[in-house]
C-alpha positions in Angstrom: 139.2 2.0 -11.1 137.1 0.8 -8.1 138.2 -2.0 -5.9 135.8 -4.6 -7.3 137.0 -4.0 -10.9 140.6 -4.1 -9.7 139.9 -7.4 -7.9 138.3 -8.9 -11.0 141.2 -7.8 -13.1 143.7 -9.4 -10.8 141.8 -12.6 -10.6 141.6 -12.8 -14.4 145.4 -12.5 -14.5 146.0 -15.3 -12.1 147.1 -18.7 -13.4 144.4 -21.4 -13.2 146.1 -23.3 -10.4 145.9 -20.3 -8.1 142.1 -19.8 -8.4 141.3 -22.4 -5.8 143.3 -20.4 -3.3 141.5 -17.2 -4.3 138.2 -18.9 -3.9 139.1 -20.2 -0.5 140.2 -16.7 0.6 137.1 -15.1 -0.8 134.9 -17.7 1.0 136.7 -17.0 4.3 136.2 -13.2 3.8 132.5 -13.8 2.9 131.9 -15.9 6.0 133.6 -13.2 8.2 131.3 -10.6 6.6 128.2 -12.7 7.3 129.3 -13.2 10.9 129.9 -9.5 11.5 126.6 -8.6 9.9 124.8 -11.2 12.0 126.4 -9.8 15.1 125.4 -6.3 14.2 121.8 -7.4 13.5 121.7 -9.4 16.7 122.7 -6.3 18.7 120.2 -4.2 16.9 117.5 -6.8 17.5 118.4 -7.0 21.2 118.0 -3.2 21.7 114.6 -3.4 20.0 113.6 -6.4 22.1 114.5 -4.4 25.3 112.1 -1.7 24.2 109.4 -4.1 23.3 109.6 -6.0 26.6 110.0 -3.0 28.8 107.4 -2.8 31.5 106.7 -0.9 34.7 108.6 -1.9 37.9 106.6 -3.9 40.3 106.2 -0.9 42.7 105.1 1.4 39.9 102.5 -1.2 38.7 101.2 -1.5 42.3 101.0 2.3 42.5 99.2 2.5 39.2 96.8 -0.1 40.2 96.0 1.8 43.4 95.5 5.0 41.5 93.2 3.3 39.1 91.2 1.9 41.9 90.9 5.3 43.6 89.9 6.8 40.3 87.2 4.2 39.7 85.8 4.5 43.2 85.8 8.3 43.0 88.0 8.6 46.0 91.0 10.0 44.1 92.6 13.3 45.2 93.7 16.0 42.8 97.4 15.1 43.4 96.7 11.4 42.8 94.7 12.3 39.7 97.7 14.2 38.3 100.0 11.3 39.2 97.6 8.9 37.3 97.6 11.2 34.3 101.4 11.2 34.4 101.4 7.4 34.4 98.9 7.4 31.5 101.1 9.7 29.5 104.2 7.7 30.2 102.5 4.4 29.3 101.2 5.9 26.0 104.7 7.1 25.1 106.2 3.7 25.9 103.5 2.0 23.9 104.4 4.3 20.9 108.1 3.4 21.3 107.1 -0.2 21.5 105.1 0.0 18.3 108.0 1.7 16.5 110.4 -1.0 17.8 108.0 -3.8 16.6 107.9 -2.2 13.1 111.7 -1.9 13.0 112.1 -5.5 14.1 109.6 -6.7 11.5 111.7 -4.9 8.8 114.9 -6.5 10.1 113.4 -10.0 10.2 111.4 -9.4 7.0 108.1 -10.5 8.6 104.7 -8.9 8.9 104.4 -6.7 12.0 101.2 -8.5 13.0 103.2 -11.7 13.6 105.4 -9.9 16.0 102.5 -8.2 17.7 100.9 -11.6 18.3 104.2 -13.0 19.5 104.9 -10.2 21.9 101.3 -9.6 23.1 101.4 -9.6 26.9 98.2 -10.6 28.7 99.4 -8.7 31.7 99.8 -5.5 29.6 96.4 -5.8 28.2 94.8 -6.4 31.6 96.4 -3.3 33.0 95.5 -1.0 30.2 94.0 2.3 31.4 
């Protein structure tokens, strides 16, 4: 016999005046479960939000901007070009991770991904696209 069936069987055998105590106990256990689940969900969301909001360090952004300018002006060296390509690859990977995190967060929150994309769209991110 599984635990649910056993619990139901025990409740059915209790006298009527004990049922309010059982209901109180079950409500307390239910609230505790909701709190634990909410805590787990909040931690999961926090990890996803960290991925979504991750961005380049200020020094990295400045270096990327410099490399882009050099590339656009035609004055980029081969070593700088390789560095720029590495930045591009990194940013593409991070964007893919960000998209996956947005999809997961949308599932958790039971919303359409587009609403989160709109919410988290960063003008700075768009302006610094390569």
